[in-house]
VOPAGU-2260 file (C-alpha; in pm, 1 decimal, decimal comma):
REM VOPAGU-2260
SITE   aa  ch    i         X         Y         Z
SITE  MET   A    0       0,0       0,0       0,0
SITE  ALA   A    1     282,8     219,6      85,0
SITE  VAL   A    2     439,8     140,8    -255,2
SITE  SER   A    3     119,1     240,6    -429,6
SITE  VAL   A    4     104,7     572,1    -244,3
SITE  ASP   A    5     464,5     638,5    -336,7
SITE  ASN   A    6     398,2     553,8    -696,3
SITE  VAL   A    7      96,6     784,5    -696,1
SITE  SER   A    8     297,9    1055,4    -538,5
SITE  ALA   A    9     577,9    1007,1    -785,0
SITE  ALA   A   10     333,6    1008,7   -1074,9
SITE  THR   A   11     161,5    1312,4    -934,2
SITE  ARG   A   12     488,7    1484,3    -886,2
SITE  LEU   A   13     594,4    1387,6   -1235,5
SITE  ARG   A   14     265,0    1506,4   -1375,9
SITE  ARG   A   15     303,4    1827,0   -1182,5
SITE  GLU   A   16     654,2    1870,6   -1315,2
SITE  MET   A   17     532,2    1799,5   -1663,8
SITE  MET   A   18     256,5    2050,0   -1619,8
SITE  GLU   A   19     507,6    2298,1   -1489,6
SITE  VAL   A   20     735,4    2222,8   -1781,3
SITE  GLN   A   21     443,4    2249,2   -2019,1
SITE  SER   A   22     337,2    2572,2   -1854,3
SITE  GLY   A   23     693,1    2704,4   -1878,3
SITE  LEU   A   24     717,4    2591,7   -2239,0
SITE  GLU   A   25     386,5    2756,7   -2316,5
SITE  GLN   A   26     506,2    3068,0   -2145,7
SITE  LYS   A   27     825,4    3053,3   -2348,7
SITE  ARG   A   28     624,4    3006,7   -2663,8
SITE  ASN   A   29     411,1    3305,5   -2576,0
SITE  GLU   A   30     719,4    3507,6   -2499,2
SITE  TYR   A   31     876,1    3394,0   -2826,6
SITE  ARG   A   32     556,9    3474,9   -3014,2
SITE  GLU   A   33     540,0    3818,4   -2851,9
SITE  ARG   A   34     906,5    3868,9   -2923,1
SITE  MET   A   35     859,7    3767,3   -3287,2
SITE  ASP   A   36     559,7    3998,4   -3312,1
SITE  ARG   A   37     775,4    4280,3   -3172,3
SITE  VAL   A   38    1053,3    4184,3   -3415,9
SITE  LYS   A   39     811,6    4182,6   -3710,5
SITE  SER   A   40     670,1    4513,9   -3594,7
SITE  ARG   A   41    1024,7    4646,0   -3561,6
SITE  GLU   A   42    1114,8    4512,7   -3905,3
SITE  ALA   A   43     804,1    4675,3   -4052,5
SITE  GLN   A   44     904,0    5001,9   -3887,4
SITE  LEU   A   45    1258,9    4964,0   -4011,4
SITE  LEU   A   46    1131,2    4882,4   -4361,3
SITE  ARG   A   47     910,2    5191,0   -4359,4
SITE  LYS   A   48    1200,0    5400,1   -4229,9
SITE  ARG   A   49    1429,6    5247,5   -4492,6
SITE  GLU   A   50    1179,7    5324,9   -4768,6
SITE  ASP   A   51    1141,3    5676,5   -4630,1
SITE  LEU   A   52    1518,3    5705,9   -4612,3
SITE  GLN   A   53    1561,8    5574,8   -4968,4
SITE  GLU   A   54    1297,2    5816,8   -5091,8
SITE  LYS   A   55    1473,0    6098,9   -4909,0
SITE  LEU   A   56    1805,9    5976,3   -5044,3
SITE  VAL   A   57    1667,0    5972,1   -5402,4
SITE  LYS   A   58    1530,5    6320,1   -5351,4
SITE  PHE   A   59    1867,5    6425,4   -5206,5
SITE  TYR   A   60    2059,8    6273,3   -5500,7
SITE  LYS   A   61    1819,0    6441,1   -5741,0
SITE  PHE   A   62    1867,9    6767,7   -5553,9
SITE  ILE   A   63    2245,7    6722,6   -5568,7
SITE  GLN   A   64    2233,2    6644,7   -5942,9
SITE  GLU   A   65    2012,4    6945,1   -6006,9
SITE  ASN   A   66    2251,8    7160,6   -5806,6
SITE  GLU   A   67    2547,5    7009,4   -5993,9
SITE  ILE   A   68    2378,2    7083,0   -6328,8
SITE  LYS   A   69    2299,6    7434,9   -6212,0
SITE  LYS   A   70    2657,2    7466,8   -6090,4
SITE  ASN   A   71    2799,4    7347,3   -6427,1
SITE  ARG   A   72    2567,4    7578,2   -6614,8
SITE  ALA   A   73    2669,2    7865,2   -6390,4
SITE  GLU   A   74    3039,0    7779,9   -6433,8
SITE  LYS   A   75    3001,9    7754,3   -6814,2
SITE  LYS   A   76    2808,9    8078,4   -6817,3
SITE  ALA   A   77    3076,7    8237,1   -6601,8
SITE  GLN   A   78    3351,7    8103,6   -6834,6
SITE  LEU   A   79    3165,8    8230,7   -7140,3
SITE  GLU   A   80    3113,8    8566,5   -6974,9
SITE  PHE   A   81    3482,6    8571,2   -6875,1
SITE  ARG   A   82    3591,2    8483,4   -7228,4
SITE  ALA   A   83    3352,9    8741,2   -7371,1
SITE  LYS   A   84    3492,9    8992,0   -7125,1
SITE  GLU   A   85    3849,7    8902,1   -7226,5
SITE  GLU   A   86    3755,8    8924,5   -7593,6
SITE  LYS   A   87    3597,9    9261,0   -7533,3
SITE  HIS   A   88    3912,0    9373,0   -7351,7
SITE  GLN   A   89    4123,9    9246,8   -7641,9
SITE  GLN   A   90    3893,9    9420,2   -7890,3
SITE  ILE   A   91    3913,0    9738,0   -7689,7
SITE  LYS   A   92    4292,1    9705,3   -7676,4
SITE  MET   A   93    4309,4    9641,3   -8052,4
SITE  LEU   A   94    4073,2    9930,4   -8119,4
SITE  ILE   A   95    4288,2   10155,9   -7904,4
SITE  GLU   A   96    4598,5   10041,8   -8093,6
SITE  ASP   A   97    4416,9   10089,2   -8426,5
SITE  ALA   A   98    4309,2   10432,3   -8314,3
SITE  LYS   A   99    4669,5   10518,2   -8225,5
SITE  ARG   A  100    4792,5   10378,1   -8555,5
SITE  LEU   A  101    4524,7   10563,3   -8749,8
SITE  GLU   A  102    4610,7   10878,3   -8560,3
SITE  GLY   A  103    4976,5   10827,1   -8657,2
SITE  GLU   A  104    4877,0   10766,1   -9016,2
SITE  LYS   A  105    4658,1   11072,5   -9001,2
SITE  GLN   A  106    4953,9   11278,9   -8885,5
SITE  ASP   A  107    5172,9   11125,3   -9159,0
SITE  ILE   A  108    4906,0   11202,7   -9417,2
SITE  LYS   A  109    4887,8   11558,2   -9287,8
SITE  VAL   A  110    5264,8   11587,4   -9324,2
SITE  GLN   A  111    5251,0   11439,3   -9674,6
SITE  LEU   A  112    4958,4   11665,6   -9759,2
SITE  ALA   A  113    5153,7   11969,0   -9647,1
SITE  LYS   A  114    5449,3   11840,1   -9848,5
SITE  TYR   A  115    5242,3   11781,0  -10162,0
SITE  MET   A  116    5051,9   12107,6  -10139,7
SITE  LYS   A  117    5350,2   12289,0  -10286,6
SITE  TYR   A  118    5334,8   12052,5  -10583,7
SITE  GLN   A  119    4962,8   12122,0  -10611,9
SITE  LYS   A  120    5035,3   12493,7  -10610,2
SITE  TYR   A  121    5309,4   12440,0  -10867,6
SITE  LEU   A  122    5069,4   12250,7  -11095,0
SITE  GLU   A  123    4808,3   12520,4  -11056,2
SITE  ASP   A  124    5069,3   12781,2  -11148,1
SITE  VAL   A  125    5162,8   12572,0  -11452,0
SITE  LEU   A  126    4798,6   12556,9  -11557,5
SITE  SER   A  127    4778,6   12934,3  -11536,1
SITE  TYR   A  128    5054,9   12958,3  -11800,4
SITE  ASN   A  129    4965,6   12653,0  -12010,5
SITE  GLU   A  130    4636,0   12620,8  -12190,0
SITE  GLU   A  131    4697,1   12261,0  -12301,7
SITE  TYR   A  132    4588,8   12118,4  -11966,2
SITE  GLN   A  133    4272,5   12219,1  -11783,3
SITE  ASP   A  134    4322,7   12032,5  -11455,9
SITE  PRO   A  135    4622,1   11913,2  -11246,5
SITE  ASN   A  136    4495,7   11556,9  -11290,0
SITE  ASP   A  137    4554,5   11595,4  -11664,0
SITE  ILE   A  138    4921,3   11667,2  -11598,6
SITE  ILE   A  139    4944,5   11373,8  -11355,0
SITE  THR   A  140    4772,7   11145,6  -11607,4
SITE  ARG   A  141    5014,0   11261,8  -11875,3
SITE  HIS   A  142    5307,8   11193,5  -11641,1
SITE  CYS   A  143    5177,0   10843,7  -11562,5
SITE  THR   A  144    5136,9   10775,9  -11934,5
SITE  LEU   A  145    5490,3   10893,9  -12009,8
SITE  ASP   A  146    5624,6   10693,5  -11715,3
SITE  ALA   A  147    5444,7   10379,0  -11840,0
SITE  ASN   A  148    5580,3   10438,8  -12190,5
SITE  ASN   A  149    5927,9   10486,7  -12046,3
SITE  LYS   A  150    5903,8   10157,4  -11857,6
SITE  GLU   A  151    5780,4    9984,9  -12172,1
SITE  LEU   A  152    6069,5   10133,3  -12370,5
SITE  GLN   A  153    6313,3   10023,8  -12100,9
SITE  GLU   A  154    6176,4    9671,1  -12117,9
SITE  ARG   A  155    6195,0    9686,3  -12497,9
SITE  LYS   A  156    6553,7    9808,8  -12473,6
SITE  LYS   A  157    6639,6    9526,4  -12234,9
SITE  TRP   A  158    6480,4    9272,6  -12470,1
SITE  LEU   A  159    6667,9    9419,4  -12767,7
SITE  GLU   A  160    6994,5    9409,3  -12573,6
SITE  GLU   A  161    6934,9    9045,2  -12482,7
SITE  GLU   A  162    6836,8    8967,4  -12841,8
SITE  SER   A  163    7146,1    9153,5  -12967,8
SITE  GLU   A  164    7364,6    8959,6  -12726,8
SITE  ALA   A  165    7210,4    8632,7  -12845,1
SITE  GLN   A  166    7264,6    8737,7  -13208,0
SITE  ARG   A  167    7621,8    8836,1  -13127,2
SITE  ILE   A  168    7690,5    8498,6  -12967,0
SITE  SER   A  169    7528,5    8322,5  -13261,9
SITE  LEU   A  170    7732,3    8537,6  -13501,5
SITE  GLN   A  171    8051,3    8453,0  -13315,0
SITE  LYS   A  172    7969,2    8083,2  -13337,7
SITE  LYS   A  173    7897,2    8112,7  -13709,1
SITE  LYS   A  174    8210,6    8322,7  -13753,1
SITE  LYS   A  175    8417,5    8057,2  -13574,7
SITE  SER   A  176    8259,7    7787,1  -13789,2
SITE  LYS   A  177    8327,2    7983,9  -14107,8
SITE  GLU   A  178    8682,6    8058,9  -13999,1
SITE  ASP   A  179    8739,5    7688,7  -13941,0
SITE  GLU   A  180    8587,1    7615,9  -14280,8
SITE  ILE   A  181    8801,2    7885,3  -14445,7
SITE  LEU   A  182    9107,8    7748,5  -14271,1
SITE  GLU   A  183    9025,6    7405,5  -14406,3
SITE  PHE   A  184    8972,2    7548,8  -14755,8
SITE  THR   A  185    9297,3    7744,1  -14720,6
SITE  ASN   A  186    9484,2    7430,4  -14628,6
SITE  GLN   A  187    9329,3    7248,5  -14921,0
SITE  LEU   A  188    9409,8    7541,0  -15151,8
SITE  SER   A  189    9767,0    7551,7  -15024,7
SITE  LYS   A  190    9801,5    7183,0  -15091,9
SITE  LEU   A  191    9648,5    7222,7  -15436,6
SITE  GLN   A  192    9874,4    7520,0  -15509,9
SITE  ASP   A  193   10174,6    7313,5  -15406,0
SITE  VAL   A  194   10055,8    7032,7  -15628,3
SITE  LEU   A  195    9992,1    7281,9  -15909,2
SITE  GLU   A  196   10335,6    7435,2  -15870,2
SITE  GLN   A  197   10494,9    7093,8  -15866,0
SITE  THR   A  198   10289,1    6996,4  -16169,0
SITE  HIS   A  199   10375,7    7320,8  -16343,8
SITE  LYS   A  200   10741,5    7271,4  -16268,6
SITE  ALA   A  201   10720,2    6914,5  -16385,4
SITE  THR   A  202   10540,4    7026,3  -16700,9
SITE  VAL   A  203   10798,2    7295,3  -16773,2
SITE  GLN   A  204   11078,5    7053,8  -16704,0
SITE  ALA   A  205   10911,4    6796,7  -16923,4
SITE  GLN   A  206   10870,1    7043,7  -17205,6
SITE  ASP   A  207   11234,6    7147,2  -17169,8
SITE  ASP   A  208   11334,7    6785,6  -17170,6
SITE  ILE   A  209   11118,9    6720,3  -17478,0
SITE  GLU   A  210   11265,9    7018,6  -17662,3
SITE  SER   A  211   11627,6    6943,6  -17562,5
SITE  ASN   A  212   11614,6    6564,0  -17574,6
SITE  VAL   A  213   11402,4    6456,9  -17868,2
SITE  GLU   A  214   11620,6    6153,3  -17919,2
SITE  ASN   A  215   11547,6    6034,4  -17563,5
SITE  LYS   A  216   11190,8    5937,3  -17645,9
SITE  CYS   A  217   11149,5    5662,7  -17390,4
SITE  ASN   A  218   11250,5    5886,6  -17101,8
SITE  THR   A  219   11034,0    6164,0  -17236,7
SITE  THR   A  220   10738,8    5929,4  -17271,2
SITE  LYS   A  221   10789,7    5813,3  -16911,2
SITE  THR   A  222   10811,4    6170,0  -16785,7
SITE  ILE   A  223   10499,6    6267,1  -16979,9
SITE  GLY   A  224   10324,4    5968,0  -16827,8
SITE  GLN   A  225   10422,5    6083,7  -16478,1
SITE  ILE   A  226   10304,4    6432,5  -16559,1
SITE  ARG   A  227    9979,3    6294,3  -16691,3
SITE  MET   A  228    9935,5    6087,4  -16375,0
SITE  ALA   A  229   10008,5    6388,5  -16150,6
SITE  THR   A  230    9780,9    6613,7  -16355,0
SITE  GLN   A  231    9511,8    6345,2  -16358,3
SITE  ASN   A  232    9543,0    6305,9  -15982,2
SITE  LEU   A  233    9516,1    6681,7  -15929,5
SITE  TYR   A  234    9222,1    6696,7  -16173,9
SITE  ASP   A  235    9046,3    6410,9  -15995,3
SITE  ARG   A  236    9088,3    6582,1  -15657,5
SITE  CYS   A  237    8949,3    6908,9  -15793,9
SITE  MET   A  238    8653,5    6722,4  -15944,3
SITE  GLU   A  239    8586,9    6551,1  -15611,6
SITE  VAL   A  240    8595,3    6883,9  -15421,4
SITE  ASN   A  241    8361,3    7044,0  -15677,9
SITE  LYS   A  242    8115,3    6756,4  -15650,1
SITE  GLN   A  243    8106,5    6804,0  -15270,4
SITE  HIS   A  244    8053,7    7183,3  -15274,7
SITE  LYS   A  245    7877,9    7243,7  -15608,4
SITE  LYS   A  246    7553,7    7086,8  -15720,5
SITE  GLY   A  247    7486,5    7027,2  -16087,9
SITE  VAL   A  248    7850,8    7068,8  -16199,2
SITE  LYS   A  249    7895,2    7003,4  -16570,9
SITE  LEU   A  250    8113,2    6696,3  -16632,0
SITE  ALA   A  251    8376,0    6696,6  -16904,6
SITE  THR   A  252    8366,3    6453,8  -17192,4
SITE  ASP   A  253    8603,9    6162,7  -17202,8
SITE  GLU   A  254    8807,5    6340,9  -17468,8
SITE  GLN   A  255    8833,3    6660,2  -17261,9
SITE  SER   A  256    8907,5    6477,8  -16935,4
SITE  GLY   A  257    9197,9    6301,3  -17105,9
SITE  ASP   A  258    9351,1    6628,3  -17233,4
SITE  ILE   A  259    9628,8    6746,3  -17001,3
SITE  LEU   A  260    9583,4    7111,5  -17101,3
SITE  PHE   A  261    9210,8    7089,7  -17022,8
SITE  GLN   A  262    9294,2    6934,1  -16687,9
SITE  LEU   A  263    9544,5    7210,8  -16606,1
SITE  HIS   A  264    9296,5    7480,2  -16708,7
SITE  PHE   A  265    9029,0    7311,1  -16489,2
SITE  VAL   A  266    9265,7    7300,9  -16191,8
SITE  GLY   A  267    9351,3    7667,9  -16248,7
SITE  ASP   A  268    8981,6    7756,7  -16255,4
SITE  CYS   A  269    8925,9    7567,0  -15928,7
SITE  LEU   A  270    9208,1    7757,1  -15762,2
SITE  SER   A  271    9063,5    8086,5  -15888,2
SITE  ASP   A  272    8721,8    7987,3  -15743,1
SITE  TYR   A  273    8877,2    7907,9  -15406,1
SITE  ILE   A  274    9062,7    8238,7  -15400,7
SITE  TYR   A  275    8736,9    8420,5  -15490,7
SITE  ILE   A  276    8545,8    8234,7  -15213,1
SITE  LEU   A  277    8810,4    8325,1  -14955,8
SITE  ASP   A  278    8801,1    8692,6  -15056,8
SITE  LYS   A  279    8419,0    8702,6  -15036,4
SITE  GLU   A  280    8420,2    8531,0  -14692,6
SITE  ARG   A  281    8673,6    8782,8  -14561,0
SITE  GLU   A  282    8458,3    9068,6  -14688,7
SITE  ARG   A  283    8145,5    8916,2  -14527,3
SITE  GLN   A  284    8321,3    8873,3  -14193,8
SITE  ARG   A  285    8446,3    9231,4  -14208,4
SITE  ALA   A  286    8091,5    9355,4  -14277,4
SITE  ALA   A  287    7950,6    9140,9  -13993,3
SITE  ARG   A  288    8204,9    9281,1  -13747,7
SITE  MET   A  289    8118,5    9633,0  -13853,7
SITE  ALA   A  290    7744,6    9561,1  -13811,3
SITE  ALA   A  291    7802,0    9409,0  -13465,1
SITE  ALA   A  292    8010,3    9708,5  -13360,2
SITE  ALA   A  293    7737,7    9945,8  -13484,7
SITE  ALA   A  294    7469,1    9751,0  -13296,5
SITE  GLN   A  295    7666,1    9772,2  -12968,7
């Protein structure tokens, strides 16, 4: 019986403890629920404050941006106004300098005007004694015309001098060429004269030998042959020179070209032509030198 009472007491005590624990747990749950409600309420408040803060922050950022834009606009406007002010100062400075320069020019013009007034008076005095001109501008126009004509004549003179110099140089070149050609002809003529003299001497000697030594026919025939060969050689050279310098020269017949007297006469005529050409060239050069000296 005692065991039963103890068991009941233990069960009662255990039940009571359980009830106490349950009561404590329920109290804890209530406290936790109240605490969670307070936390949710606090979070809701914080969320509303955060939203309000974000809205204020957006408004503040917008205000800052608007102020920054206004500041930039004001700074740009200030810079533009400063630049415009500087430009105006520079313009004023330039205008002042231009005014000073124009004032200086004005004074210079006044000085020049005072200087030229005596020329104006001189022209007016000239007009009073000369009826050809009616106005000082007519005299000035006439002077400008004469000055332009003088410049044109100077340019013409310069061109003529240059042209004369070019002609002189060309004439000197032609003169040098002709002198070289005359020298060549002179050398050829000298050679031909030497050949002619030798031929003439040979001919005279041959004739003397023929007249004094008729009996020595073979030697005479040989000498005549040499003379014929020399004369033929001289004749051929003259013919070659004539063909080079004369067009349409009349050729001799075979009978005439074989005649020694005809050949000698032909050679003599060639020498006379060369002497005549040399004389004419000397006269032409003399006339050209005189013309060049007159032109200078």
